[in-house]
C-alpha positions, 0 to 999 in steps of 0.5 A: 825587628827580632823574632822571639825564641822558641821558648818564648813563643807559644806552643807549637800547633800541628803542622801548618798548611802552606799558604801563598801571597805577594810581598807587599813590603819588608819591614825589617830583616825578619818581618814582611807584609804579605797580601793576597790577590785583589778581588774587586778592591784592595786585598787583605794583608798580613805581617809575617815574622821569620822564625828562629832569627833575629835581625837589626832593628831599623831606625825609628822617628821619635813621636812628634806628640812626645817632644822629650823622646829622641829618634832611634838609629839604625842597628848595625846591618839592619838597613842592609838586611832590610834591603837584602829582602826588599830587592829579593822579595817585593812584588814576588809570590811566596809560600809560607806557613804560620808555625806560631801565633802569639796571644797578641796576634803575632804570626811567626813562620818560614817563608820560601821564594816561589809559589809552588812549595817549600822547595823554593829558597828559604828566606831565613836561611839566606839571611843567616848565610849572608851574615845579615841575621843571627840565629836564636839558639835558646831552646833549639830542639835537636830533632828539628832539621830546619833549626839545625840547618840555620845554626850550621849556616851561621857557623859557616858565615862567622867563619867567612866573616860575612856581614855582621861577623866582619871586622869593624863592628858595623858602625859604617852600616848605620844610616844618617837619616834626615827626617826634615829639611831646613829649606825645602825650596832651596833644597829642591832648586839645588837638584836642578830638576835632574832625576834622584835615585830614591826608595818609596817607603810609604804611600799616604794615598794615590798621589802622595808618597814618602820617599827615601832620597839616595845616597844621602838618606833624606826622607821627604814627602813627595806629591805628584805634580799635576794630579790629585787622587781621592784622599782619606779625610781625618774625621773629629774622632781621629778615624779616617773616611776614604773618598770614592776610590781613594782605597783603590788608587792607594793600592794601585800606586802601592802595588807598583811603587812601594819599596821599589827603586825609582828616580824622582824629579823634584820640580817645585816647592810651593808652600813647603810641599815638594812636587815631583814626578816619579819615574819607574822602568815600567812607566810614569805612575802619574800618567797611569793613575790618570789613564785608569781614572784614579786621579784628575789633573790639577792646574795649580801644580800642572805648570811645574810638570816637566814631562809634558802637560799635554800628556796628563791632559790626553790621559785624563781625557782618555779616562773621561771618554771611557767613563772609568772610576772617578769619571763614571758619571762624567758628562762632556761639555759638548756632549749634546752637540753634533760633530758638525757643531763641535768642529767647523770652518767659519769666516770671521766677519766682526771682532766684538772685543778682545775675546769675542767674534762674530763668524759666518758659517757655511750655511750663511748663519752668523754666530758669536764665538767667545774665546775659551778660558781667557779674559780681555783687559778690563778696568776696575769699577772705581777706576771706571767711575773716576771721571763721571763727567767723561763718557766711558768708551771701553775700546779706548779707555781700558788699557790694552783693549784697543791693542788686543782688538786691533791684533784680532782685527788684522789677524782674522777679519775676512779670513777663515778659521777653524773653530772647535767648541769647548763648552757652552756657558749657560746664561746667567742672571744679573746679580749684585754688581754683576750683569746678566750674561746670555748663553755663550759659545766658548771655543778654541779658534785657530788660523794657520795652526796658530791658537788665537787665544794663546797669541793674545795671552802670550802678548800680554793682551789677555789673561787666563781665567782660573777655575774651580777644580771640579769645573770642566768647562775650560779650553781644550788647550788650557795648559798652553794658555797657562804657559803662555801667561807665565812667559808674558809675566816673565817678560813683562808684556802688555798687561803684566808690563811695569811701564805706563799703560798706553793711552788713546786719546780719540776725539769723537767728532760725530755730530760735533758740527763745529769740530766737523767744520774745522776738520772739513778742509783738512780731510778735503785737502788730504784726498784719499785717507786711510780709515777703519769701518768701526760700525755700519749704521746702515747701507750708506751710513758708517762710523770710521776711525781715522788712525792718523788723525786719531778721531772718529767721524760719521761718514755718508756715501756720496752719490747714492740714495740707499734704503733707510732702516727703522728709526725713532721719530718724534711721531713714533717708530718709522718703519724701514724701507724695503731691502734696507736690512739687505743693503746694510748686510751687504756693507757690513760683509764688504767693509766692517772692520776693514782698512778702507780709503775715503775721499771727503767732499763735503759735510751735511748740517749735523756734522756728518762727512760726505764722500767716497769709500774704497776698499781694495779698489771697489767703490762702495757706492757703485757696488751698492747700485750694481747689486740693486740695493741703492739708487743713483743720486742725481749728483753722482752723474757728475762725479769721476768715480762712476765710469758709467753715467747715472742713467747707465747705472740705473738701467744696469741695476734695474734691468731684471727689476731686482730689489730696490727696482722691483716696482720701478716704472719709467716716467716721461720726462716733463719740463719743470719751470722753477718759480722763485717765491719770496718767503715772508716771516709768519708770526703765529704764537701759541701758548705753551708751558716750558717744562724742562731746560737742558744745559745746552739751552735746548728746552721742552714745552707742552701745548697749553691746549692739550694740557687738560687731556694729559692731566686727565690721562695722568689721573686715570692711569694712576688710578689704574695703577693704584688698583692693579700695582705692577709687580716689582722687577717684572719689567725688562727694559729695552732701548727704545721701549715706552714704559712708565717710570716712578719719579722721585715724587712717588708718582708714575709718568710716561717714559722712553728707555734711552739706555740700559747699563744694567738692571740698576742703571736704566736711562729714561726720558719723560716723554711728557715733560722732557726731563731725564733720569737714571733709575733701577729697572724696579721703578719701571713697568709696562705702560698700559695700552690705554695710556700709550702714545696712540691714545695721546702723543708725547707731550714734551716737544724739544726746541731751541732759541732762534737768532742766538749763539750760546757761549762755549765757555762753561761758566758763561754757559752756566750763567745763561742757563741759570737765567733762563731757568729763573725767567721761564721754567714751569712758566706759560709763554708764547712760542713761535717757530722761526726755522728748522734745525738739525735736531729741533726747530728754532723758536722765538719765545715771549713772556705771556704777560709783557710780550717781551722777547726772551731770546732778545732780552738775553742778547740785551743783557750780554749773555749770548751772541747773535747767530746771524741768519742770511734768509731775507725773510728774517732780516728784520729780526736779525737786525733787531737782535744785532742792535741789542748786541751792540748795546750790550757791547757798548755797556760791556755787559757780561760776555762783553765786559772785556771788549769784543773777544771774537777777534783773533783769540776767539777760540783760545777764550772758548768762543767761536763766531 
């Protein structure tokens, strides 16, 4: 850039006063930008051109909007002149006076290095002396000593052949500037993250600069890795509007980096954006921006930052705590928590799933803790609903969920951990396709210095949640989690593996009587078997996972009578026995999700196994009795596990009249004479109406005698609902609650909630008719008190056929059900209870008009087999049924069409005797 001559300049003004400023930028060998001191914001600035001299023009890139124009290269010695001034003046205080100001507003003057007066180094003279500028001799006045001094210095420089006066013409001083890079990603990779010398040529905003890479003169735009400053948004009219603190952040970076010699580590190049870290001898600008509240951390580029992401987080945390600049309104996620609630030590009692656990505080309180910023393995909706006939079990059906749960269980159960609460996730309501979530306490949990969430992620057993940039509710070790996930992806661990996902085929034989019978001898022969306690129903009833056998069983403790908890019964909810909750809590704390040993002795009619459970040498049955939470059953006195006799245990437990023995009174032993009475079959048929038949051939009936009461109650209830309709969606369904539900016919019926999958899927049982349905909660309402089960008990009673055995083959079973539905559904019959069963009474049914036995008819048609009962009083009925079966076999009807299949291959064909 050249200055104008004295003749071309406007008439000189009187002697200009001396002014001071700080050199912000050197535009060329004869032009600089000077700024003032900051006063509550970026200071004013002005361009000063050096009088009476001319330096070479710097290279200029062609305007992008004018494709016909070409780039203008450096003039010889232009860059060297600029560099001479840059190294001498940038950031220094100078004195200057403005000699001439043109009509266009350009200012020309003399610049002196230093802040005192004109005795400092004259910059124009230094340039001319080094041969980096020429003197404009046109119109020089002989009476001006300063101009005469410049001419004298130029003559000396020419004689010494300095700078542009040297031989060769100066073509070697012209830079080969490269404004674009053909393949930025390869260019960045070729640097191998080694520091590159550079000069910062322009600061766009606090975190984006334009840098000249040396020695090859690449002019590149670099964005600081890991941070983002407020920016200047370009409006539709072309103007720029700064975000809050954008101008301050830009000045902060300019005042420290602009035209300084720095080193840049080029770290990555996503989407053609070069990310890097700028290193200055006085420090790292990235950390300084964060510490002073001019920038915030950004996750997407934090992963490539090579100088330690934890330093950036610490700097940002410092700014947040001091509430400076962009954080002036910041409120910490745990600001409302006391220190004792933010950090505490607790004992892990249960692992709920791969990201949640129940811990016990020192106060004895139980608290559910969720691991911050991670997501457990999950399965997409389509995959989940692929097999609708199969019951979905998340622990076993979601890939890697079982491995994740087991990792946490083995590491944490029963151990003390350090909990640091990161944030409290507020409760959310249910949305379309998304369930409702209660308030969650999210924390970082460590044991022995190991971050459990990081360990899960590094093994590929969980993924890291991605957040919005302004979402501060995240783990305090979020960067470590991202790094762990990157390692897991690179190594193909767990969820990121390309191998086939592990499949856990776990058979649940709880309540499956036939399967339990087959399994019982194997467990009895095995002696002590390893197991994991998956669930505690009560003090003496547990669900166990048998790892070797890969099955789930229900296990009852032998030798004790434990208080029973509250439960649903046909007559309504049964109240809990005293100390049932204490017994269950004792068992949970001792064995839940622990590895135990069990010895199976027998099983009950419902398919539950009965035996002894040991954990670390402790017999759970004995422990319950010793803690006065259970009584000794008379069968225990013959067992070798109890070192004391039953009476001694009973005495030790009730000595202080504790818990279950609080009201115990010794009773005199009386001699009891057992009289055996021969029972006879009682035929007491009553009229019923069959309202529902299930696929397992269980059916529900209504008593004809009370049918009128039900009809009257229904009419009155519907009239009241019509007069005062319930508010749609106001009812919150809970398992076990009685309610009213709108059936497909548009009428309201009494019902009981059996399961709540989501507000859109609520399983209900119609208590007066026996049918089940899945309905949205909008079709449910609270039952009016006048029509509850206290006014009229549930009218549908469950029964099953006596003396018959339904085929296990699905087609044969379906044929039986279809036949029964055709014959008796919504039909009045005669019913007689023959004997009790595990789930419901077994009965015989007769057609009301012909008095023919429905079950016997099925046997004679070869649809079912006979279930032979051993009771003497039933032998007459059993014989009649067996005769009917023989006649069906002889005629090869239905299931007997291939002969007697029940011999050697019965199980293979899907039948059992």
